[in-house]
N, C-alpha and C positions, 0 to 999 in steps of 0.2 A: 311833632308832638301830637299824641292822640287827643281826640276831642274830649273824651271823658276826663282826661288829665287836667285840661284847661278848666272844665266846668267844676270839678272838685276843688281845684285850687281857689277859684273865685268864691265858692261857697264857704270853704274853711277859713279863708281870709276875711270873709264878710260876716254874715249874721249867724253862722252855724257855731255859736259859742258853746252850746251844750255838747255838741259832738266833739269839739276840741278838748273840752274838760274831761270827757269820757276817755279820750285817747291819751291825754297827758297829765291828768290830775292837777292841772293848773290853768291859769288864764294867760293869754298872750297879750302883752301891752302894745307891741308894735311888730310889724313884719320887716325883715331885712332882705334886701335884694342884693345878693352877692354872687359872684362867679369865682369859683376857687381857682387859684393859680397853679402853675407848674404843668406837669406832663399831660394830663388828659383834659385840662380846661373844664373841669366838672361844674355843672350847674345844678344846684339843689332844687327839689320841688318846693319845699316850704321851710324857711328858717325864720324863727321869730324870737323876740326877747320877751321873757315872761315878766309878770308883775313884780317878782322878787329879784329881777336882774339876771336870771339865768338864761340859757339858750335852749330852744327846743327845735329839733329838726325832724320833719315828717316826710317820708317818701311814699308815693302812691304807686302801687304795683298791681297789674291785672293778670299777670302770668307767673308761674313758678319759675324762679331763676336760681339755679344752683350757685351762681356767683354772687348772690345778694349779700352774704356776710362780708365778702371781700370788698364789694362796692361800698357798703356802709362804713367799713373800717377806713377806707380811703376818704370818704366824705368827712368822717370824724377827724381824721388827722389834718385834712385840708382846712376845716373850720378852725381847728386849734392853731394851725400855722398862720391863718389870716387874722384871727381875732384874739388869740391867746387864751381861749377858754374851750373846754370840752362841752359839746352839747348833749342834752338828753335826747336820745334818738328813738324813733318808732317807724316801723314800716306798716302802712295800712294796706292790707290785701283786699282788693275789690273784685277779683276774678271769679268766674263761675266754677272752674274745676276745684276739687278739694285742695286745701292748702297743704303743701308738702315741703316748704322751704325750711331751712335751719335759721336760727337767729343768733348764732355765735361762731366765733373762731377760737380754737384753743390749740396749744402746743407747748413745747418746753418753755417755761417761764413766760408764756403768752396766754392771755385770756381777754377776750373781747365779746361783748354781748349787748343786745338792744331789744326793745319790745317789738314783737311781731303780732299784729292784731288782724284777725279776719273780721271784716266789717259785719259779717253775719252774726258775730257774737254780741254785737251791740243791740240794745233793746229798741227796735224800730218803733214800737208803740209809744215808748217814752219820748222818742224824738218827735213823734207826731203831736204830742201834747205841748211841745215847746212853742213859745210865742214867736220864735224866729223862723221865718219861712225857709231859711237856709237849712236848719235842722230838719224841717218837714220834708224838704226835697231829698236830702241825704237818706232819710228813712227808707226810701225805695230800695236801697241796697242792703239794709240791715235785716234783722230777724223780725218777721211780721206774722201775725196770726192769719190775716186776711189781706192779700195783696190788692184785690179790687177795691175793697173798702178803704184801704190806705190811699190808693190812687185817687179815689173819689174825694177823700178828705183833703188831700194835697191840692187837687184842682180847685176845691172850694176856697182854700186859703189864697191861691194864686189869683182867682177871679176877683177877690176883694182888694187886690193891690192897685196902686197907682199904675198908670199905663207903662211908664219906663221900667218899673220894677217887675211888672207882670211879663213884659217881653223877655226880660233876662231870665226870670225864674222858669217860665214855660220852656224856653230853649234848653235850660239846664236839666229840667225834668225829662224832656224827650231824650237827651243824650244819655243820662244815667239809666233810664228805663231800658235802653238798649243792652246794657250789661246783664240784665236779668230777663231778656226776651219779653219785656212788658210794653213794648212800643205800641202794639195793637190795643192793649188795655187802656193805655193813656189816651190814645186817639179816640177810642170809643167813649170814654168818660168826658173827654174834651168836647165832643160833639153835643153833649147834653148841657154844657155850660155856656155862658156868654163869652166864649173864647173861640175864635175861628182858627182852624188849623190847616186849611189848604195852603199850598205854596203861594197862591196869589193873594190870600187874605192874611197870611201869617204876619203878626206884628213885627217880627224881626226880619224875616227874609222877604216878605211881600214888597216893601218899598224898594229894596235892593233889586229884586227881580224886575219891577216895573221900570226903574231907572235904567237898568241894564238893557231891558227890552227896547226902550225908546232909543237909546244910543246904538244898540245893536242893529235896529231897523234902519237907522240913519246911515250907519256904516255899510249895512247890507245893500242899500241902494247904490252905493258907490263901489263896493268891492265884492258884491255877490251875497246871496242868502246865507251861504255856509259861514262866511266871515262874521256876519251879524249874529247868527246863532252861537257861534263860538265866543263872541264877546259877552253875550248873556250868561252862558254857562261858566265862563271863567270868573265872572263877578260873583255868581252864586257860590261856587266852590271856594273862592278866597274868603267870602264872608263866613262860610260854614267851617272850613278847615284851615284857614290861614293861607300864607303865600303858596302859590302853585309851584311845585318842583319842576325841574326841566323835563324829567321823564314823562310826567303827566301832561305837560304842555305839548310835547311832541306827539303823544298818543292822541290827544284831543284834536290836534291839527290834522291828523290823518283820517278822522272819522267823517262819514257822510252826514248830511243834514238830519236825516231821520234818527240816527243814533244820538246826535247831539240833543235833539228835542227830547228823546227818551231819557237821557241823563238829566236834563233840566227838571223833569218831573220826579226823578228818583233821588235827587240830591238831598232832599229834606229827610228822607228815611234812612239813608246810608249811615253806618256807624263810623266809617273811616273813608278816606280817599281811596285806599287800596281796595276796599269792598266795592265802592262805586265804579271803579275802573277795571276791575278784574275780568 
């Protein structure tokens, strides 16, 4: 699963209530964690129960997929099969290329449609005014008059959060900023704030790095420097992108120490595991 996907899900399930209302015209009372049965074992991005007892299904998409209408129809039928109710559906497009997908299927005696929303049509400045930091962070993807000013305002909100919330919000902002090539802007503004962003000082990855470094050095004394560096890097990658797939583990195991050290420095800025190891 891509890192932006995880970050957006957490934000939309969390404090980004204004964003959800913009997308669905309603409020979600609780989120449902379901895996659809049958052929493809589909897992939805977001499925929630609204305050009036209905179902709302939101899919997050960063690329144009010609098969999206078919996927959404399959999701819709899967939810109905599992829960006995049809959900209100929306696809939230967060990609950089122009939106070119269709939002319906039609044929003889068949008509299926869902909402298709380009996040850039949302008013980012309105999201910046929200009291919920989740809305503020998502504003980085929406329509904004001044991106640097917006980043500065978001960083100000994040700086005022409690430590645990600040760590999470900062990591989410870095991830989403990558979808708009604003990583450097975020880093520049972060350096002006009482928030440290180097990999050794980062609130989220710093402790993981140091713990992995200690254990890596200990193992390195026993099994060699390369094994120690590999232990450090694996920990960082798993914290950043989740479980390490077999292909990535094999590739890392074959790298020399110098390249492992270089990857350890670049893991914070990479948008995906594929980009890091390409």
